[in-house]
N, C-alpha and C positions, 0 to 999 in steps of 0.2 A: 408915416401908415398907423393906422388905429391897431390900440393894444388886441383888440379882438382878432385882428384879422395876423397877428404875428401868432397868436394862440392857435390860430386856425391851422397854420402853416407847421407849425412847430408837431402839433396832432398828427396832421397828416404825415409828415415824416418819419413819426414813432410807428405809426400804423403800418409804411411801407416796410420799414426794417425790421419790423415784426415779421411780416411775409414772406421778407426774403431770409430770415433765420431760420423759419419755421419750414420753408422748403428746403433752407440747406441741410438741416437735421433729416428731414427724411428720405432724403437722396446721400447720408454720410454714412460711409461704411467705414468703421473703426478700426486701425490697424496693429491692432492691441496682438501681442508675440507671446502665444498660449505655448504650455510646455507642448502640444503636439496636436493637430488637425484633427485626429481620430479619437472619438468616443472610447470610453472604457471599454463598451460591447466588443469592438475593432481589435484589441489587442490581441496578439497571439503570441506562446512561446513557443509555436510550430512542433508540440510535441503532439502525441495520438488523445485521443476521445477512448473511454474505457466504459465497461459498465458493471453492476454487481456482480455478472455470472464472468467475465473476463478478470476482475479483479481476485476473485477469491478462489483458490488452487490449494489442496492438498501438501502439507509436510513431507507426507511418505505414504506410497500403499505399498504394503505388504502381502505377497500371497504365499499361505501355509497348506505345504505339501508333505505327508506323512510327518508331521512333529518338525518341521524343517520349513526354515523360512526364507522368503524370496523378494527381490526387489528390481528394479528396471537398474541396467547398468548405466543409464543415462537420465538425469532430470528431465529432458527435453521428450524424451521417449513417454517419461511419466505422465507430462503433462498434456502429450498428444493423446494417450489413453484415456484420461482422466475427461478431455474436449468428448470424446466418445461417448463416452457413458453418459455425458450432460445430454446427449441427443437421445438416450435408449429411452422409450417411453413407460413409466410406468402405471401402474394399475391397482386395482385394489387398495386403496390408501386407509388403513384402521390406527387407531390406537391401541394398544395393549399395555399389562403391567410385565415387567420384569420377573420371571422364576426362575431362570437357570442364568447366573452368570457367565458360568465357564463352560456355556456351549461352543463347540467348534465352529469355525466360520472359514470360507476358502479365501475372502481377501477382505484386508481392514483396509480403510481408508481413512487417515488422520490430519485432521485441518490444525494450523499452526496457533489460533483460538477458537474458543467456543461460539458458535454460532445460534443465535438464535433460531426458534423454529419458522418463526415468520419469513423468514428467508429463503427458506426451503425450495418454493415453486419461482424464486430467481436462479436458482442454481442447477435444478434439476428440470428435468419434462415428465410432467402429468399429464393423463390423459383426460382427466376433467379440469376445469378450472373454478377456481374460488373454494379451497380447499379449506376446512376449519382448520388450522393450526393453532397447537397448543401453545403454552406462553415459556414451557422450560427451553433449557440450550442442549446442544450437541456437539462434541469435536469427533466423532467418528461416525462411522459408515461400514454395516458389515455386507457384505455380497456372498451366498451360501448358494450353489447349484444342485437344485432338487433334479439329481435323475432318474427319478420316476416319473415325475411332470415334465421334465425337459425345459424348466424355468429357473431364474434367478431368483432368487428371493434377499429382499434388503430389507436392511433393519437400520433406525436410525436411535442409538440407546441416548435417555438424557444421562448430561453429566455427572447427576449424584445414584445413577444404577436402578433408578425405580421404576422408571417407566420407559416406554419405547413407541416409537411407527413404524408400522411394517406396510410392504407394498412387493409387487410381483413385476418383472419384467418378463413378458411374454414372449417376445419375438425371439424365434429360431434360430436365427441368424446370430443376435447379439449373445447367445448359452453359447454357439458354438467357437464365438472369439473368446469369451472367456475361458471356455475350455480350453483352447489353446494354449494361452497363458499358463494356467496350471502344469501345462509338460513340461514347463520350466527351461525351455529350448533357450529361451534369450535372456533369462534373469540370472543375475547374480546373488548368490549365498549370501545371507547375513546373519550375524553374530547377537544374541539376544543378551543387554545387561538393564538391570533393576534399579530403576533410581529410588532416590529417598522414598517418593510415595508408592513404592514397589509396584509402580509404572513399567511397561516393558520397553524398553529402547532399542531399535533396532538398527545395527550398523554393517555397513559391509564388509564382507571379507577379502582377505587379498590384499595384492599392492593395488592403490587408485595414482591415475596418473592424470594430472588436469594441467591447465596452462598459464603457464603467468604471463597477465597481458598487460603492455605497457602501450597506452594512447594518448595522443592528443586530447583536448576539450578546449570547448569555448565558453567563454562565461554569458552567464543570461543577464542581460542589464535590466539593474536593477529598478530604473525610470518606469520600465514595461510595468513591474509589479507596483511601485507607485499608482500609475494610471487604475492598474486590475482593483487596488485593495482599498484606495481611499477614494469617497465617494465625489470629493471635489479637489483633483489633485492642483488644481492653481493656489489653494491657499497653502498646501505644504510648503515645510520649510525644511531645511538640510544643515546640519552640521556634520563637523568631520573631526575626528579624536585620531591623534596618532597611533593612541595603546588599542583603541576601542575599536576604532570603524567608521565607518558612515552610517548619521542617521535620519530619517525621514522622519516627518512628526506634525502635528496637527494639536489643538487641543484637548483633543478627544483619543486621540490613535496614535502609535508611532511604529516603524520598521525600521528595525536594524540589520547593518550589514555587517558581518564579520570580518575583523582585521584582514583576515585572507580572502576575503570576497568569496569565501568558497559557501555564505549559508545566509538565509536572512531570517530575521526572527520577528513577527510581526504580532503586535497585542493593543486591543482596544480597550482600556480598562472601564472606562464609561459604560460598556455593553455588561461588565460582570455585575454592575447593580441591579442591573436590569432582573426581573420576574425570569428564575431560570428554572425551568421544569427539565426531567428528564426526557428525552427524546425515544421513541420505537428504534428498535434497531432500522429499519427498513430504511424509516426517515432521515435520519444521522446516515446512514450511506448516501442515500438521494440526495440530500442536502450536499452532501460533499463531494461526490461525483460530478454533480450538476455545476457545482461551484468551479473545481479546477478542469471541466470540459467545457467551457465558456471560455477559456484561453488555451484551452490546449497544452495544460500544463502538465501533462503525463510526460516528461522530456528524457525519462529511461523507463526501463520495464520495472514498475511496481506490483506487490502483491499485500493482500490485505494483511496486515501483521496483528494487530488487533483493534478492537471495539468493544469503548466501555460504554455504557448508554445512563450510568448511575452521576458521572462526570461528563458524559455527552462529548467523549474525546474518542480520535479515531486514526490510529496511524498505519503508514502503508511501510512497506519495505522495500527496496530495490533488489534487483535480483540480477544475475550473468551469467550468459550461459547455464542458464534454470538453476543455479544455485545462490542462494540468500548471499548477499553482499553483510557484513557486520563493519560498522563504523559510524560516527555521531551522521557523519556526512550522506549516510544512505536512506537516513529515516525522512520521511515527510508526515507530517502531523497537524492536527486540526481540531480544534475544541469549538464548538458550538453551542448558542443560544437559542435567539430569535433573528441573531444574525452572527456571522463570524467573529469569535473573541479572539483566538490564538489562532498562530499559522506557522509553522517552521518548516524552512524546505533548502533541499540545494541549491546551488545558483551556478550551476555548470552543466555541461553538456557534452557526453564523450563522443569523439570523432575517431580520427583515422587510427590506425593500428600502427606503431613503431617495431615493435618485436616482442615475437612471444616463444615461449621456452618453455617445454615440458617440465613438469614438474611431477616426482613420483614421492606420493604421502606415504607416513608410515603404516603400515597395517592395521588392522584392529587389534589384535594382539598386542602387539605394541601400546598401542591406545590405551589398551583396558590395563596391561602391567604400569604403564608411567601411571595412571589415575589411581591405581590401589597402591602407589610408593609413596605418592604427594598430596594425595587429596582423602578427605573422609567421603567416602561414597554416597554416603547416605545425603550429603549434602548437596549432590547433582544432580540438579534438575532437568537436563538435554544433553545431548551429542551428535553433532551436526559436522558435515565439509560442508565450507562455504568458502567466501573470499573475503580478506580484508582489503579496504579500499586506501590507498595510499596516496595522497593528493598534496602537487609536488607545484605551488604554484610560480615558484621563479622559472621553472625548467618546461612549466608549462604542460605538466603530462601527470597523468592518474595510474596509477599501477594496481591491477587486481590482483592480488597475491592469495593463492590458493591455500587452505591449511584446515587443520581439525579445530573446531569450536567447542568449548563446554560453556552451560549455563547453571551457577549455581543458583540455590534458593532462595539467598539473603538478597542480593541485589537484582537477578534477572538478568545480570549484564552478561553478553558474550566475550568470552577472553580465549583467544588465538593457543595452543597448545602446540609444542613439537620438543617429544621425546629425545632427541638428537642432541638441542641447543645444550640440555646437561651432560651430553659426553664429553670425555675428554681424551 
């Protein structure tokens, strides 16, 4: 056989092999085992979706009647009342200078953190759209009944006490509804405490009865958050440390699960070096809410606790039965730049109730006497009733323990107080 003929056979064989391989590649389906068959946008923590309006609620609503102060007996009633106010239509929005800081008002609504005015039309309902809103912030809203015109005057004073925005609620039904509350039939009397900044703190009088609640909880699988927080979960590596917990990481980001598996702490150090500019409050809130909504991450009841546009940090606090929950495990926090830089959140979801016991808290008089004896009153920033959260991993339970709490000026941390602990 001639050499040329052999070469021809070899060439034909190679061409045929190449065609077979090409056909096989076209029809080949790899059996690579991925972390999950779902894409990140398909993941859900099976919580709820929220909005600016649902996440912002007052810390307290105080009714002033004949120099006495009253509040709701139950914070759930307060929340329901505020939701009604949010539906009332506001007219004649204007900006004014504050001339009299001591003017009396019928209702004082106080928020847990200063709110930029740019959020105003996200929280309340206005008769006109596209309001021209100022750049200052407010943390109070005042409602006053105008008995002559039968309207409600609304004021949004700036936190520096210089400016205010004013509006009017003209609906007669709204007027009558607010007037009925001022008859104080279903309200609780409040004591007034002046803090170190000479700010009035209103605390309920008389015995307060709340429920000490023990509940089971289910864990949120951190792998689901890996799929949400990392752009390419397939390259995420994992390490386990006996004393520190589990860490998921790439070259640019890491997510740490605490040893008790109760919380995650995510950070993307590479994002910190990007050009970081302060975000507008509305943009920051929308970024945060949209992100958490995308995987239904509101697994408990959370409300806005703090918004810091200088550092692009936003914090939400857990609530239970209408009361704030004070614990490192009850805070959800994010820091943003062009993308998410830091994210801390709890990794559990409360489930069934195992037991509940009624607890009678010390009266306001007992609390004030205790504070006078044990603290410098000028160092106290705030006083609230809330729940302390106790997470017991081994028992698979969480306990909501009702208590009085104080916040000191220096560190802003909330401390549970109980005068009876010092009794012998």
